[in-house]
C-alpha beads as a LAMMPS data file, in Angstrom:
LAMMPS data file: protein, C-alpha beads

99 atoms
98 bonds

1 atom types
1 bond types

-500.0 500.0 xlo xhi
-500.0 500.0 ylo yhi
-500.0 500.0 zlo zhi

Masses

1 110.0

Atoms # bond

1 1 1 300.488 -16.384 -236.065
2 1 1 303.480 -15.773 -238.306
3 1 1 303.211 -17.872 -241.431
4 1 1 302.335 -17.242 -245.048
5 1 1 298.691 -17.740 -245.928
6 1 1 297.772 -19.355 -249.202
7 1 1 294.833 -18.028 -251.177
8 1 1 292.691 -21.021 -250.287
9 1 1 292.705 -19.965 -246.643
10 1 1 291.775 -16.320 -246.990
11 1 1 288.132 -16.736 -246.013
12 1 1 289.257 -17.977 -242.605
13 1 1 291.594 -15.019 -241.954
14 1 1 290.675 -11.696 -240.352
15 1 1 292.476 -8.750 -238.787
16 1 1 292.683 -8.436 -235.023
17 1 1 293.213 -5.013 -233.442
18 1 1 295.498 -4.654 -230.415
19 1 1 293.551 -2.147 -228.272
20 1 1 296.697 -1.247 -226.313
21 1 1 298.380 -0.053 -229.506
22 1 1 295.657 1.345 -231.783
23 1 1 295.602 5.167 -231.760
24 1 1 292.796 5.625 -234.285
25 1 1 294.745 7.345 -237.030
26 1 1 292.377 5.756 -239.622
27 1 1 294.981 4.694 -242.178
28 1 1 293.872 1.070 -241.999
29 1 1 290.235 2.012 -242.527
30 1 1 291.075 4.155 -245.549
31 1 1 293.285 1.564 -247.226
32 1 1 291.055 -1.515 -246.813
33 1 1 289.444 -2.293 -250.191
34 1 1 286.806 -4.547 -248.576
35 1 1 285.505 -2.271 -245.771
36 1 1 286.531 -4.746 -243.097
37 1 1 287.532 -2.008 -240.651
38 1 1 285.828 1.107 -239.265
39 1 1 286.596 3.673 -236.590
40 1 1 284.488 3.351 -233.463
41 1 1 284.322 5.342 -230.260
42 1 1 286.084 3.859 -227.261
43 1 1 283.968 3.947 -224.116
44 1 1 285.496 5.962 -221.293
45 1 1 285.584 2.929 -218.980
46 1 1 287.486 0.960 -221.635
47 1 1 290.241 3.596 -221.715
48 1 1 291.149 3.028 -218.073
49 1 1 293.235 -0.076 -218.777
50 1 1 295.072 1.363 -221.799
51 1 1 298.668 2.582 -221.599
52 1 1 298.966 6.337 -220.912
53 1 1 300.581 6.962 -224.296
54 1 1 297.664 5.258 -226.090
55 1 1 295.120 7.242 -224.051
56 1 1 296.885 10.477 -225.003
57 1 1 296.979 9.631 -228.707
58 1 1 293.332 8.524 -228.580
59 1 1 292.433 11.944 -227.232
60 1 1 293.915 13.407 -230.414
61 1 1 291.765 11.109 -232.564
62 1 1 288.565 12.029 -230.698
63 1 1 288.580 8.729 -228.800
64 1 1 288.258 6.523 -231.873
65 1 1 289.947 3.182 -232.523
66 1 1 289.848 0.808 -235.437
67 1 1 287.369 -2.037 -235.125
68 1 1 286.762 -5.120 -237.228
69 1 1 283.216 -4.725 -238.545
70 1 1 283.138 -7.283 -241.377
71 1 1 285.684 -10.058 -240.713
72 1 1 284.073 -12.299 -243.319
73 1 1 285.004 -9.760 -246.011
74 1 1 288.748 -9.857 -245.275
75 1 1 290.878 -11.233 -248.089
76 1 1 294.156 -11.141 -246.135
77 1 1 295.762 -8.629 -248.497
78 1 1 297.800 -7.128 -245.650
79 1 1 297.299 -3.486 -246.642
80 1 1 296.026 -2.624 -243.150
81 1 1 299.154 -4.125 -241.596
82 1 1 301.393 -2.181 -243.940
83 1 1 299.919 1.231 -243.064
84 1 1 299.525 0.774 -239.310
85 1 1 302.248 2.910 -237.748
86 1 1 301.616 1.370 -234.316
87 1 1 301.778 -2.266 -235.472
88 1 1 298.380 -2.752 -233.854
89 1 1 296.980 -5.177 -236.442
90 1 1 297.655 -8.852 -236.965
91 1 1 295.987 -11.334 -239.287
92 1 1 294.721 -14.410 -237.515
93 1 1 292.617 -17.433 -238.257
94 1 1 288.997 -16.629 -237.467
95 1 1 287.037 -18.706 -234.998
96 1 1 283.541 -18.509 -236.435
97 1 1 282.544 -14.890 -236.954
98 1 1 284.236 -13.512 -233.839
99 1 1 286.718 -10.635 -234.109

Bonds

1 1 1 2
2 1 2 3
3 1 3 4
4 1 4 5
5 1 5 6
6 1 6 7
7 1 7 8
8 1 8 9
9 1 9 10
10 1 10 11
11 1 11 12
12 1 12 13
13 1 13 14
14 1 14 15
15 1 15 16
16 1 16 17
17 1 17 18
18 1 18 19
19 1 19 20
20 1 20 21
21 1 21 22
22 1 22 23
23 1 23 24
24 1 24 25
25 1 25 26
26 1 26 27
27 1 27 28
28 1 28 29
29 1 29 30
30 1 30 31
31 1 31 32
32 1 32 33
33 1 33 34
34 1 34 35
35 1 35 36
36 1 36 37
37 1 37 38
38 1 38 39
39 1 39 40
40 1 40 41
41 1 41 42
42 1 42 43
43 1 43 44
44 1 44 45
45 1 45 46
46 1 46 47
47 1 47 48
48 1 48 49
49 1 49 50
50 1 50 51
51 1 51 52
52 1 52 53
53 1 53 54
54 1 54 55
55 1 55 56
56 1 56 57
57 1 57 58
58 1 58 59
59 1 59 60
60 1 60 61
61 1 61 62
62 1 62 63
63 1 63 64
64 1 64 65
65 1 65 66
66 1 66 67
67 1 67 68
68 1 68 69
69 1 69 70
70 1 70 71
71 1 71 72
72 1 72 73
73 1 73 74
74 1 74 75
75 1 75 76
76 1 76 77
77 1 77 78
78 1 78 79
79 1 79 80
80 1 80 81
81 1 81 82
82 1 82 83
83 1 83 84
84 1 84 85
85 1 85 86
86 1 86 87
87 1 87 88
88 1 88 89
89 1 89 90
90 1 90 91
91 1 91 92
92 1 92 93
93 1 93 94
94 1 94 95
95 1 95 96
96 1 96 97
97 1 97 98
98 1 98 99
């Protein structure tokens, strides 16, 4: 979704992580002022479908990827998007409390 969000909509917005792009460099986790994101281990069977380049970079980050742990806390500030070198994060309208 590529449109500007007004402040009245922020409670319905949350980050979504593209698993094919996230390499677990933790910049997004560190910069989020609302603790919406955390690094979590990627199960070995989940790595099978990832691009080879992502699998390699994940091995350097100890097999961790960013995960949305508190979508309801997101205020759509966009800091996570700005620091993600892999462009693995988008802000999307939440459907309930799902990631």
